[in-house]
C-alpha positions as YAML, in Angstrom:
chain: A
units: angstrom
residues:
- id: 1
  name: UNK
  ca: [6.28, -14.90, 6.38]
- id: 2
  name: UNK
  ca: [7.57, -16.88, 3.42]
- id: 3
  name: UNK
  ca: [10.66, -19.03, 3.70]
- id: 4
  name: UNK
  ca: [12.80, -19.84, 0.68]
- id: 5
  name: UNK
  ca: [15.03, -22.91, 0.42]
- id: 6
  name: UNK
  ca: [17.61, -23.27, -2.34]
- id: 7
  name: UNK
  ca: [19.01, -26.59, -3.50]
- id: 8
  name: UNK
  ca: [21.01, -27.99, -6.38]
- id: 9
  name: UNK
  ca: [24.34, -26.32, -5.78]
- id: 10
  name: UNK
  ca: [27.57, -28.25, -5.89]
- id: 11
  name: UNK
  ca: [30.93, -28.60, -7.57]
- id: 12
  name: UNK
  ca: [31.30, -28.95, -11.32]
- id: 13
  name: UNK
  ca: [34.02, -28.59, -13.90]
- id: 14
  name: UNK
  ca: [34.08, -25.68, -16.29]
- id: 15
  name: UNK
  ca: [31.68, -26.22, -19.14]
- id: 16
  name: UNK
  ca: [29.34, -28.27, -17.00]
- id: 17
  name: UNK
  ca: [25.78, -27.62, -15.88]
- id: 18
  name: UNK
  ca: [23.80, -27.29, -12.70]
- id: 19
  name: UNK
  ca: [20.15, -26.61, -12.01]
- id: 20
  name: UNK
  ca: [19.26, -24.67, -8.88]
- id: 21
  name: UNK
  ca: [15.84, -24.84, -7.29]
- id: 22
  name: UNK
  ca: [14.18, -22.48, -4.86]
- id: 23
  name: UNK
  ca: [11.14, -23.75, -2.99]
- id: 24
  name: UNK
  ca: [8.88, -21.30, -1.21]
- id: 25
  name: UNK
  ca: [6.92, -22.22, 1.90]
- id: 26
  name: UNK
  ca: [3.94, -20.14, 0.86]
- id: 27
  name: UNK
  ca: [2.15, -18.80, -2.17]
- id: 28
  name: UNK
  ca: [4.46, -16.50, -4.12]
- id: 29
  name: UNK
  ca: [2.62, -16.78, -7.43]
- id: 30
  name: UNK
  ca: [1.86, -13.05, -7.44]
- id: 31
  name: UNK
  ca: [5.47, -12.06, -6.77]
- id: 32
  name: UNK
  ca: [8.43, -11.40, -8.95]
- id: 33
  name: UNK
  ca: [11.50, -13.45, -8.08]
- id: 34
  name: UNK
  ca: [15.21, -13.21, -8.54]
- id: 35
  name: UNK
  ca: [18.49, -15.05, -8.25]
- id: 36
  name: UNK
  ca: [21.53, -13.31, -6.80]
- id: 37
  name: UNK
  ca: [25.06, -14.47, -6.25]
- id: 38
  name: UNK
  ca: [27.97, -13.41, -4.11]
- id: 39
  name: UNK
  ca: [31.54, -14.45, -4.78]
- id: 40
  name: UNK
  ca: [34.24, -14.22, -2.09]
- id: 41
  name: UNK
  ca: [35.35, -10.63, -1.62]
- id: 42
  name: UNK
  ca: [32.70, -9.28, -3.96]
- id: 43
  name: UNK
  ca: [29.34, -7.62, -3.55]
- id: 44
  name: UNK
  ca: [26.13, -9.50, -4.09]
- id: 45
  name: UNK
  ca: [24.94, -9.16, -7.68]
- id: 46
  name: UNK
  ca: [21.64, -9.77, -9.40]
- id: 47
  name: UNK
  ca: [21.87, -12.71, -11.77]
- id: 48
  name: UNK
  ca: [18.32, -12.99, -13.07]
- id: 49
  name: UNK
  ca: [14.77, -11.87, -12.54]
- id: 50
  name: UNK
  ca: [11.44, -13.36, -13.47]
- id: 51
  name: UNK
  ca: [7.96, -11.89, -13.39]
- id: 52
  name: UNK
  ca: [5.10, -13.42, -11.44]
- id: 53
  name: UNK
  ca: [3.71, -15.04, -14.58]
- id: 54
  name: UNK
  ca: [7.11, -16.22, -15.73]
- id: 55
  name: UNK
  ca: [6.61, -14.55, -19.09]
- id: 56
  name: UNK
  ca: [9.20, -11.85, -18.51]
- id: 57
  name: UNK
  ca: [12.80, -12.64, -17.62]
- id: 58
  name: UNK
  ca: [16.04, -10.71, -17.37]
- id: 59
  name: UNK
  ca: [19.71, -11.58, -16.91]
- id: 60
  name: UNK
  ca: [22.93, -9.90, -16.10]
- id: 61
  name: UNK
  ca: [25.11, -9.68, -19.19]
- id: 62
  name: UNK
  ca: [27.71, -12.18, -18.02]
- id: 63
  name: UNK
  ca: [25.19, -15.06, -17.93]
- id: 64
  name: UNK
  ca: [23.03, -14.26, -20.95]
- id: 65
  name: UNK
  ca: [22.80, -17.21, -23.30]
- id: 66
  name: UNK
  ca: [24.06, -19.62, -20.62]
- id: 67
  name: UNK
  ca: [21.56, -19.36, -17.75]
- id: 68
  name: UNK
  ca: [17.80, -19.83, -17.95]
- id: 69
  name: UNK
  ca: [15.40, -18.85, -15.19]
- id: 70
  name: UNK
  ca: [11.95, -20.37, -14.87]
- id: 71
  name: UNK
  ca: [9.25, -20.93, -12.31]
- id: 72
  name: UNK
  ca: [6.39, -23.26, -11.49]
- id: 73
  name: UNK
  ca: [3.70, -21.39, -9.62]
- id: 74
  name: UNK
  ca: [1.78, -24.58, -8.92]
- id: 75
  name: UNK
  ca: [4.72, -25.70, -6.78]
- id: 76
  name: UNK
  ca: [5.87, -22.25, -5.67]
- id: 77
  name: UNK
  ca: [9.29, -23.03, -7.06]
- id: 78
  name: UNK
  ca: [11.84, -21.06, -9.04]
- id: 79
  name: UNK
  ca: [14.65, -22.62, -11.05]
- id: 80
  name: UNK
  ca: [17.95, -21.52, -12.51]
- id: 81
  name: UNK
  ca: [19.44, -23.75, -15.19]
- id: 82
  name: UNK
  ca: [23.12, -22.95, -15.59]
- id: 83
  name: UNK
  ca: [24.91, -24.25, -18.65]
- id: 84
  name: UNK
  ca: [28.42, -23.59, -19.85]
- id: 85
  name: UNK
  ca: [29.59, -22.82, -16.35]
- id: 86
  name: UNK
  ca: [32.78, -20.82, -15.95]
- id: 87
  name: UNK
  ca: [35.13, -20.50, -13.00]
- id: 88
  name: UNK
  ca: [33.91, -16.93, -12.53]
- id: 89
  name: UNK
  ca: [30.42, -18.27, -11.82]
- id: 90
  name: UNK
  ca: [31.71, -19.64, -8.52]
- id: 91
  name: UNK
  ca: [29.64, -18.03, -5.77]
- id: 92
  name: UNK
  ca: [26.93, -18.53, -3.23]
- id: 93
  name: UNK
  ca: [23.61, -18.26, -5.06]
- id: 94
  name: UNK
  ca: [20.58, -16.78, -3.32]
- id: 95
  name: UNK
  ca: [16.92, -16.93, -4.19]
- id: 96
  name: UNK
  ca: [14.72, -13.91, -3.55]
- id: 97
  name: UNK
  ca: [10.98, -13.28, -3.82]
- id: 98
  name: UNK
  ca: [8.48, -10.44, -3.69]
- id: 99
  name: UNK
  ca: [9.69, -6.93, -4.33]
- id: 100
  name: UNK
  ca: [9.93, -4.76, -1.22]
- id: 101
  name: UNK
  ca: [7.35, -1.98, -1.74]
- id: 102
  name: UNK
  ca: [9.24, 0.27, 0.69]
- id: 103
  name: UNK
  ca: [12.35, 0.07, -1.44]
- id: 104
  name: UNK
  ca: [14.55, -0.64, 1.57]
- id: 105
  name: UNK
  ca: [15.49, -4.00, 0.12]
- id: 106
  name: UNK
  ca: [15.19, -5.33, -3.40]
- id: 107
  name: UNK
  ca: [13.09, -8.26, -2.19]
- id: 108
  name: UNK
  ca: [11.22, -9.10, 0.98]
- id: 109
  name: UNK
  ca: [12.19, -12.76, 1.24]
- id: 110
  name: UNK
  ca: [15.60, -14.38, 0.86]
- id: 111
  name: UNK
  ca: [16.95, -17.90, 0.99]
- id: 112
  name: UNK
  ca: [20.05, -19.00, 2.87]
- id: 113
  name: UNK
  ca: [22.05, -19.61, -0.27]
- id: 114
  name: UNK
  ca: [23.59, -22.58, -2.03]
- id: 115
  name: UNK
  ca: [27.26, -22.87, -2.99]
- id: 116
  name: UNK
  ca: [28.24, -23.29, -6.62]
- id: 117
  name: UNK
  ca: [31.89, -24.07, -7.29]
- id: 118
  name: UNK
  ca: [33.26, -24.31, -10.82]
- id: 119
  name: UNK
  ca: [36.74, -25.69, -11.29]
- id: 120
  name: UNK
  ca: [38.98, -25.45, -14.34]
...
């Protein structure tokens, strides 16, 4: 069982930046990873994805050009650099790892989430 721990959330003014980290308790170097977010009253949405090698990344349209996902397999850590933050980016951000082969869930492992609040 792999545990994921997010950090780096906080409060920032619009236009500011934050960098989220997600540390895994075990070896996830062979797994794809993702960042999700859930705003109050809204469904959880996929923000970004990154392949096991880190060479392939994807983003939801609303964050393209502002967010950058990366990973360090030596440290079993995933990052999300968020620049140009907007008030609509306010949400709890979740880290996820390892695609669920059964398809029941998108990913097998999930973090507890970290709050990001962007004020105008």
